[in-house]
C-alpha positions as CSV (number, residue, x, y, z in Angstrom):
1,M,-101.5,-128.3,64.4
2,T,-101.0,-129.7,67.9
3,T,-97.5,-130.0,69.3
4,K,-97.6,-133.7,68.6
5,D,-98.7,-133.1,65.0
6,R,-96.0,-130.5,64.4
7,V,-93.3,-132.8,65.7
8,F,-94.6,-135.7,63.5
9,Y,-94.8,-133.6,60.4
10,T,-91.5,-131.9,61.0
11,S,-89.8,-135.3,61.4
12,A,-91.4,-136.5,58.2
13,L,-90.2,-133.3,56.4
14,V,-86.6,-133.9,57.6
15,L,-86.8,-137.5,56.5
16,F,-88.0,-136.7,53.0
17,G,-85.5,-133.9,52.7
18,A,-82.7,-136.2,53.7
19,G,-84.0,-138.7,51.1
20,W,-84.1,-136.2,48.3
21,G,-80.7,-134.8,49.2
22,F,-79.3,-138.3,49.2
23,T,-80.0,-138.6,45.4
24,Q,-77.3,-136.0,44.5
25,P,-74.2,-137.9,45.7
26,M,-75.8,-141.2,44.4
27,T,-76.0,-139.5,40.9
28,K,-72.3,-138.7,41.2
29,I,-71.4,-142.3,42.0
30,A,-73.7,-143.6,39.3
31,V,-71.8,-141.8,36.6
32,S,-68.4,-142.4,38.1
33,E,-67.5,-145.4,35.9
34,G,-68.7,-144.3,32.5
35,Y,-72.5,-145.0,32.5
36,G,-74.2,-142.7,29.9
37,P,-77.3,-140.6,30.7
38,F,-79.8,-142.4,28.5
39,G,-79.0,-145.8,30.0
40,L,-79.3,-144.4,33.5
41,I,-82.6,-142.6,32.7
42,F,-84.1,-145.8,31.3
43,W,-83.4,-147.9,34.4
44,Q,-84.4,-145.0,36.7
45,S,-87.7,-144.9,34.9
46,V,-88.1,-148.6,35.0
47,I,-87.5,-148.7,38.7
48,G,-89.9,-145.8,39.1
49,V,-92.6,-147.6,37.1
50,C,-92.3,-150.7,39.3
51,I,-92.6,-148.8,42.6
52,M,-95.4,-146.6,41.3
53,A,-97.3,-149.6,40.0
54,L,-97.2,-151.1,43.5
55,L,-98.2,-147.8,45.2
56,C,-101.1,-147.1,42.8
57,G,-102.2,-150.8,42.9
58,A,-102.3,-150.6,46.7
59,R,-104.4,-147.5,46.5
60,G,-106.7,-149.1,43.9
61,V,-106.0,-146.2,41.5
62,P,-105.8,-147.2,37.8
63,L,-103.6,-145.4,35.2
64,P,-105.7,-144.0,32.4
65,F,-104.5,-143.9,28.8
66,Q,-106.8,-141.5,27.1
67,P,-105.1,-139.2,24.5
68,R,-105.2,-136.2,26.8
69,H,-103.5,-138.3,29.5
70,L,-100.9,-139.6,27.1
71,K,-100.1,-136.0,26.1
72,L,-99.6,-135.1,29.7
73,Y,-97.4,-138.0,30.4
74,L,-95.3,-137.2,27.4
75,I,-94.8,-133.5,28.3
76,I,-94.0,-134.3,32.0
77,A,-91.6,-137.1,30.9
78,M,-89.7,-134.8,28.6
79,I,-89.4,-131.6,30.8
80,G,-89.3,-133.5,34.1
81,T,-87.1,-136.5,33.3
82,V,-85.6,-137.1,29.9
83,I,-84.2,-133.6,29.2
84,P,-83.2,-132.5,32.7
85,N,-81.9,-135.8,33.8
86,S,-79.7,-136.2,30.7
87,G,-78.2,-132.8,31.6
88,S,-77.9,-133.7,35.3
89,Y,-76.1,-137.0,34.7
90,Q,-73.6,-135.4,32.4
91,A,-73.0,-132.4,34.7
92,A,-72.4,-134.8,37.6
93,V,-69.3,-136.0,35.9
94,H,-67.8,-132.5,35.9
95,L,-69.2,-130.8,39.0
96,P,-69.1,-131.7,42.8
97,A,-72.4,-133.1,44.0
98,G,-72.7,-130.5,46.7
99,V,-72.4,-127.7,44.2
100,I,-75.1,-129.2,42.1
101,S,-77.3,-129.4,45.3
102,I,-76.7,-125.7,45.9
103,L,-77.5,-124.8,42.2
104,F,-80.8,-126.8,42.4
105,S,-81.9,-124.3,45.0
106,L,-82.5,-122.0,42.0
107,I,-85.6,-124.0,41.1
108,P,-88.2,-122.1,43.2
109,M,-86.5,-118.8,42.3
110,L,-86.6,-119.5,38.6
111,A,-90.2,-120.6,38.9
112,F,-91.1,-117.1,39.9
113,P,-90.4,-115.2,36.6
114,I,-91.9,-118.1,34.7
115,A,-95.0,-117.8,36.7
116,L,-95.1,-114.1,36.0
117,G,-94.8,-114.8,32.3
118,L,-97.6,-117.3,32.3
119,G,-99.9,-115.0,34.3
120,L,-99.9,-117.3,37.4
121,D,-98.4,-114.8,39.8
122,R,-98.0,-111.1,40.4
123,F,-94.7,-109.2,40.9
124,E,-93.5,-108.7,44.4
125,T,-90.3,-106.8,45.2
126,R,-89.5,-109.2,48.0
127,R,-89.6,-112.2,45.8
128,F,-87.7,-110.4,43.0
129,C,-84.9,-109.7,45.6
130,G,-84.8,-113.4,46.3
131,L,-84.3,-114.1,42.7
132,L,-81.4,-111.6,42.5
133,L,-79.8,-113.2,45.6
134,G,-79.9,-116.6,43.9
135,L,-78.3,-115.2,40.8
136,C,-75.6,-113.6,43.0
137,A,-75.0,-117.0,44.5
138,V,-74.5,-118.5,41.0
139,L,-71.9,-115.8,40.3
140,L,-70.0,-116.7,43.5
141,I,-70.0,-120.4,42.5
142,A,-68.8,-119.5,39.0
143,L,-65.9,-117.4,40.1
144,P,-62.5,-118.9,39.2
145,G,-60.8,-120.9,41.9
146,Q,-63.9,-121.8,44.1
147,S,-63.5,-125.6,44.0
148,M,-60.8,-127.4,45.8
149,S,-59.3,-128.4,42.5
150,G,-59.5,-125.1,40.6
151,A,-62.2,-123.3,38.6
152,L,-65.5,-124.9,38.2
153,P,-66.4,-125.4,34.5
154,L,-68.9,-122.6,33.5
155,F,-70.5,-124.7,30.7
156,W,-71.6,-127.4,33.2
157,I,-72.8,-124.8,35.6
158,A,-75.0,-123.4,32.7
159,V,-76.2,-126.9,32.0
160,V,-77.4,-127.3,35.7
161,I,-79.1,-123.9,35.5
162,T,-80.9,-125.2,32.3
163,V,-81.9,-128.3,34.3
164,C,-83.3,-126.0,37.0
165,L,-85.3,-124.1,34.3
166,C,-86.9,-127.4,33.2
167,Y,-88.0,-128.3,36.7
168,A,-89.2,-124.7,37.3
169,F,-91.3,-124.8,34.1
170,E,-92.6,-128.3,34.9
171,G,-94.3,-127.0,38.1
172,N,-95.7,-124.0,36.3
173,F,-97.0,-126.1,33.5
174,V,-99.0,-128.2,36.0
175,A,-100.2,-125.1,37.7
176,K,-101.3,-123.5,34.4
177,W,-102.8,-126.5,32.6
178,G,-103.5,-129.0,35.3
179,T,-103.2,-132.8,35.5
180,Q,-106.3,-133.8,33.6
181,G,-108.0,-135.0,36.7
182,L,-105.1,-137.2,37.9
183,D,-103.3,-137.1,41.2
184,S,-99.6,-136.5,41.4
185,L,-98.7,-140.2,41.9
186,Q,-100.6,-141.2,38.7
187,V,-98.8,-138.4,36.8
188,L,-95.5,-139.7,38.0
189,F,-96.4,-143.2,37.2
190,G,-97.5,-142.4,33.6
191,A,-94.5,-140.1,33.1
192,S,-92.1,-142.7,34.3
193,L,-93.6,-145.3,31.9
194,V,-93.4,-142.9,28.9
195,G,-89.9,-141.9,30.0
196,A,-88.8,-145.5,29.9
197,I,-90.3,-146.0,26.4
198,I,-88.5,-142.8,25.1
199,S,-85.2,-143.5,26.7
200,L,-84.8,-147.2,25.7
201,P,-84.2,-146.5,22.0
202,L,-82.0,-143.6,22.9
203,A,-79.9,-145.8,25.2
204,L,-79.7,-148.6,22.6
205,G,-79.0,-146.2,19.7
206,S,-76.3,-144.3,21.5
207,G,-74.6,-147.5,22.9
208,Q,-75.4,-146.4,26.5
209,F,-77.7,-149.3,27.4
210,I,-76.7,-150.7,30.8
211,D,-76.7,-154.5,30.9
212,P,-78.7,-155.4,34.1
213,R,-76.9,-158.7,34.6
214,P,-74.2,-159.1,37.3
215,P,-71.6,-158.4,38.3
216,W,-72.9,-155.2,39.8
217,G,-70.7,-152.4,41.1
218,A,-71.0,-149.2,43.1
219,P,-72.7,-147.3,40.1
220,D,-75.4,-149.9,39.9
221,A,-76.1,-149.8,43.6
222,A,-76.1,-146.0,43.5
223,L,-78.6,-145.9,40.6
224,V,-81.0,-148.3,42.4
225,A,-80.7,-146.4,45.7
226,S,-81.2,-143.0,44.0
227,S,-84.2,-144.2,42.0
228,V,-85.9,-145.8,45.0
229,A,-85.2,-142.7,47.2
230,H,-86.6,-140.4,44.6
231,V,-89.9,-142.2,44.2
232,L,-90.4,-142.8,47.9
233,T,-89.6,-139.3,48.9
234,Y,-91.7,-137.9,46.1
235,A,-94.7,-140.0,47.3
236,G,-94.0,-138.9,50.8
237,Y,-93.8,-135.2,49.7
238,V,-97.2,-135.5,48.0
239,W,-98.7,-137.0,51.1
240,L,-97.2,-134.3,53.3
241,V,-98.6,-131.5,51.1
242,S,-102.1,-132.9,51.6
243,A,-101.6,-133.5,55.3
244,A,-99.6,-130.5,56.5
245,G,-100.2,-128.0,53.7
246,P,-98.1,-126.5,50.9
247,V,-96.6,-123.6,52.9
248,F,-95.2,-125.9,55.6
249,T,-94.0,-128.5,53.1
250,V,-92.2,-126.1,50.8
251,Q,-89.6,-125.8,53.5
252,I,-88.2,-129.1,52.2
253,S,-86.2,-127.0,49.7
254,Y,-83.8,-126.0,52.4
255,L,-83.4,-129.5,53.7
256,V,-82.8,-131.0,50.2
257,T,-79.9,-128.6,49.7
258,L,-78.4,-129.0,53.2
259,F,-78.7,-132.8,53.1
260,G,-77.2,-132.8,49.6
261,L,-74.1,-131.2,51.0
262,F,-74.1,-133.4,54.0
263,W,-74.3,-136.7,52.0
264,A,-71.7,-135.4,49.5
265,R,-69.4,-135.0,52.4
266,I,-70.1,-138.4,53.9
267,F,-70.1,-140.5,50.7
268,L,-67.7,-138.4,48.5
269,G,-65.5,-136.5,50.9
270,E,-66.3,-133.2,49.2
271,A,-65.0,-130.0,50.7
272,Y,-65.6,-126.5,49.5
273,A,-64.0,-123.1,49.5
274,P,-65.4,-120.3,51.7
275,L,-67.2,-118.5,48.8
276,I,-69.1,-121.7,48.1
277,W,-70.5,-121.6,51.7
278,A,-71.3,-117.9,51.1
279,A,-73.2,-118.9,48.0
280,L,-75.2,-121.4,50.0
281,G,-76.1,-118.6,52.5
282,L,-77.3,-116.4,49.7
283,M,-79.4,-119.3,48.2
284,M,-81.0,-119.9,51.6
285,V,-82.0,-116.3,52.0
286,G,-83.1,-116.2,48.4
287,M,-85.3,-119.2,48.8
288,Y,-86.9,-117.7,51.9
289,L,-87.7,-114.4,50.1
290,V,-89.1,-116.0,47.0
291,Q,-91.6,-118.3,48.8
292,P,-95.2,-117.2,48.7
293,R,-96.5,-115.6,51.9
294,R,-98.7,-117.7,54.2
295,L,-102.3,-116.8,53.5
296,S,-104.2,-115.4,56.4
297,Q,-106.9,-117.7,57.8
298,P,-110.5,-116.5,57.3
299,A,-112.5,-115.5,60.3
300,Q,-114.4,-118.3,61.9
């Protein structure tokens, strides 16, 4: 990269990291007045479908509906949206948004042992140490008395870790079995469509359907803002991977966590005990260690 390119791509990385981190406090606000997870997942998926339809239409890329594509959409919708988001929305009621942002740093660490199990990676002591540091950070968060209001509920910490496992498996699933010739935006489009179809009867049957008619409050605005930010930052992330490379772009993990804490402070006024900050430090080091090494360039 030239200096100009590096400044441009770094600025884009910061922007997308800020956008992704922004979704965590918005999730906290979205559940603040009693909205249930299935209703939120349905409208999040609908908003995603609308935006992705515009993006794919502008690119002239159709959405195929062959059986193999539908199977892919279903799997990604379940392990990437319906199951993890139902846990995330419920956990957001009981945990500070900043703590959830820190716990989400486990995703690349948990992806490592899953990749080993699927034969996608090989064992490295350095990366194993990164995983151990991440687990030590979880222990610090789970210690009694670490939140400003008392002990954090262990059950909901476990729920967030399960959500992280879903996302970690999602990435490994794509790496192992591919995307059936589709690009990432097509996969997200199809998965959002299937996610909306799955979550609608769940929302109606559970009484969690959210009436879209006014009056609208802060939870409605937060849901829309979070959904739009998620789709746009994901699209930007996909573009940045192709433009700047995966090793450079993976650094967004640090920014998502840090901005998640920053936005939680701005929008929710959250503050944390010293050991929570220590847990953040361990997560940062753990993420650094668990990342794949930069491949050396072949001789010209």
